[in-house]
N, C-alpha and C positions, 0 to 999 in steps of 0.2 A: 504494500500500500504506500502511495506517495504521501509525503508530508503535506498537510493542508493547513496553512496558517490560519485560515478563516474559521477553522473548527476549534482552535485553541482558545480557552476562556481565561486562563491565568498562567503566568510563568514567572519563576524567580530564578535568578542566576547569580553565582558568585562572580566577582570581577576577575578578569584575567590577571595573573600574577607572574611577573618576570623579574625576580629579585634574587640577589645572591648576598651571602654574608660570609665572613671569615672569623673564626675564633682562634685565638693564639695564646699559648702559655697559660691556660687555665690551671690553677693549682691552689692547694691549701698548704700552709707551712707553719710550723712552730719554731720560734726563734728565741734566743736567750735575751736577757736584759741588756746586753751590750750591743745588740744588733742595730744596724742602721742601713739605709739605702740612699746612695748619693743623689744629688740633684740631677734630673734628667727630663727628657720629654720624648714622645714618640707619636707616630701618625695614627694611632688607634684610640678608640674609646676604651675606658677602663672602669670596671666595677671593683671596688676594694671594700671587703666586709671584715670587721674585726669580730672574732668568735670568743676570744678570752684575752685577758690582759688589757693593756692600754697602749695605743699608738698615737704618736703625734705626727701629723702630716702637714707639710707646708705646700700650698698650691698657689703658684703665681705670687709668692711673697707673703701670703696670709696663712696664719697658723690655725690648725684645727686639732682637737683632741678627740680621738675615737675610743669610746668604751664598747663593750660587747653589744653587738646588734647595730651599732652605728656604721654607716657606709658612705663611701665617696663615689660619685659619678663624675669621671673626668672626661674632658673633650680632647681631641687631637691637638697636640702642641702645648697643652698645659704643662708648665714647668713644676715638677713636684719632687719632694724628697720625704723620707719618713724615718722614724726611729722609735724604739721602745722607750716608754717612760714608766717610772714606778719601780724599776729594779727587777721585776719578775719576768717570767716567760710571757710571750704573746703569740697567739695563733690567729692567723688571718686567711681569708680566701680572696684570690685575685683572678680576674678574668678580663682579657683584652679582646675586643671585637671590632669589626668594621662591617658596614652595611652600605648597599648602594640604593636602597629604597629612599627616594628623594624626600618624601614627606617626613619619614622617620629621621633622616639626617637633619632636616630643618628643626624638628622638635629638639633633638639632642643638642645641636649647636646654638639654638636660641636660649636654651636653659642656662641660666647664670648661677644656679645654686648647686654647688658641688657636694656640700655636706648635708647628710640626711640622718637625723637621729633615729635610734630604734623606736618603732611605733609611729614614725612619720608616715604620711600617705605613701611615699615611694618605697620606703623600707617595708611597710606592711604588704604592699602590692607584689613585691618581687621576692620576699624572703622564702615563700614556699618553693619557688623555682630554684632559688639558690640552694636551699636544703636538698632538693632532688639532685642538683649538680654536684653538691658536696658528697653525697652518698655514692654517686656514680664515679666521681673522681677517684675515690678510694677503693672502688670495686676492681678486683683483679681480672674480671671478665669484660672490662670496658672496651676492649678491642673487638669483641664479638659484634656481629651485625645487629642482633637484637638490642644489645646494650647501646650501640651507636644510635639506633633509632630512638631509644629512650632519651639519650643525650640531646638529640635534635628536638624532641618533643619539649624537654625542659627548657632548651634555649628559646624556642618559639614562645613558650609561656613567659620566660623572662622578658623578651622583647615586647610582648603584648602588655605586660605589667608596666614597663617603662613608658611605652608610647601612650597607654591609656591614662596614666597618672599625669604625664607631661601635657597631654592634650587637655585634660581638665584644668590644669593650672594656666594654660595659655588661652582657654576659651573666652575669658573675659578681657584679654589684652588685645588691643588693636595691633595689626601688623604694621611695622614701620615701613617707610618708603623704601629703605635699603633692602629689607626682607622681601618685599614684593619685586624689587628689581632683580635680586638674586634668583628668585623663582622664575622670572621671565628669562633670564640668561640661561638657566638650566634647561628650560623648555626649548630654547633656540639651539643649544648644544645637542640635545636629544634629537631634534629635527634634522640637524646636520648629519648625525650618524645614521638615522633612518633613510635620509636621502642617498647616502652612500650605498646602503643595502638595496635600495630600489633601482639605482642606475649604474652601480659599480664604479662610480667615480671616486677619486681620492677624498679622504677626509682632510679638510683644510684647517690645520691648527692655526694657520695665519688668519683664518676667518674670524678669530676672536676679535680682531680689530674692527671688522665689519659689524660684528655683534655689538661692540662698544658704541659704534656710530648709531645703530638702531635704537639703543636704549638711552642715548644721549650722555654717555660718560666717556672718559678717556680709558685707554686700555689698562693703565695702572689702577684707575679707580675701580673698574669692574673686577680686576684681580683681587683687590682688597675687599670689596663688598661681597664677592662670591666666597672667598676663603673664610670670611667671618661667618657667613651663613651656613656653609657646608663643611668646613674643616679641611678643605683641599682646594687647589686652584682650578680655574676652568680647564686648563690643559690636562691636569691630573684627572678631572672628572670625565673629560672626553676619552682619555686613555682607558679609564675604568669601564666606560660604556663599550668601547671597542673590544676590550678583553672579554667582557661578558658575552658579547655577540659572537666572538671567535669561539669561545668554549661551547656555546649552544650549537653552532654550526658544526664543530668538530664532533659533536655527539650524534650527528646525523650520519649513519654509515653510507647513505646513498650519495653523499657529496665527497668528491675527491679534495685533497688538500689544495691542489692547484685551483680547483673551482672556487673553493672558499677564499683563497688568496685574492683571486680576481674579483669576487663579489664584495670583498671588504675594501677594494680600491687600491691594492698593492700592485706595483708594476710587475713583480715576479714573485715566485714562491720563496726564493731565497730571502728577499726583503721581509716578507711576512714571517718566515721562520725565525729570523734574527730578532724581530720585534717581539714575537710571542715568547721567545726564550728570555729576553730582557724582562718581560712582565712576570713570567712564572718560574724561570730557572730550568725549564725543560722545553724540548722541541714540540711542535704540533703533533708529530707522529708518535712521540713518547706519551703525550697526554692522551691521544686517542687510544693507544694500546692498552691503557688502564681500563678502558670500557669495552673494547672489542679485541679479543685475542686472535 
């Protein structure tokens, strides 16, 4: 029987989802009273939860004291250092992550509150997911497929708790002109990547200058505005989009690597292979071999 739209009374659909995330160096650790970690910064978001003892963390020059249950939510580029105070041991859980979901990145980067006490809305929302991850981190079977799926489930629960809480906090706040400009720039960058996939032309990183002209700012200004909103530059954002598209295409066994290279706008397969290896540390063929033997 053919599909007959006029016979359909009601329909509900989930939105299409095309997002990726990365979790790095998730760990819990017990340290002595003399332990400290030097001042540093990194390009990832970070959740840092104290389980026992007391930690003093400095974030962008401001001091915070974490008691059990208190957590920090840090943005890319935040300069931070930490040490144990009180003389006793301290146990904490730390998780670094990155996401390319634009609305989620906006919420994270617009958030200016890094310290969240135990029992605060954010701590209460994500503690169940963190407890699940804690249990899975110490599970010797964590490498098994079923355990990895439970880890993914807990991570999505964590992201939902963060985004839901931050959305409620931001619901009453007006979007600033710079935030709206950054969102417009992101949409234009995404359109440039989609154009590449449609016609096979090259992605124009230099096109950032034309985007600046469209939104009425200088190139340096849109770099500053965009980085503040998303935690990475327009060029890095476009590279992340291209990497995601590359991975999705490589997971299609019907497409040759040469065809993928052409579709992504590269002049030859060697150029694409070099760029993919710079992004991931492995060649396109190596990446594909992990899915198709």
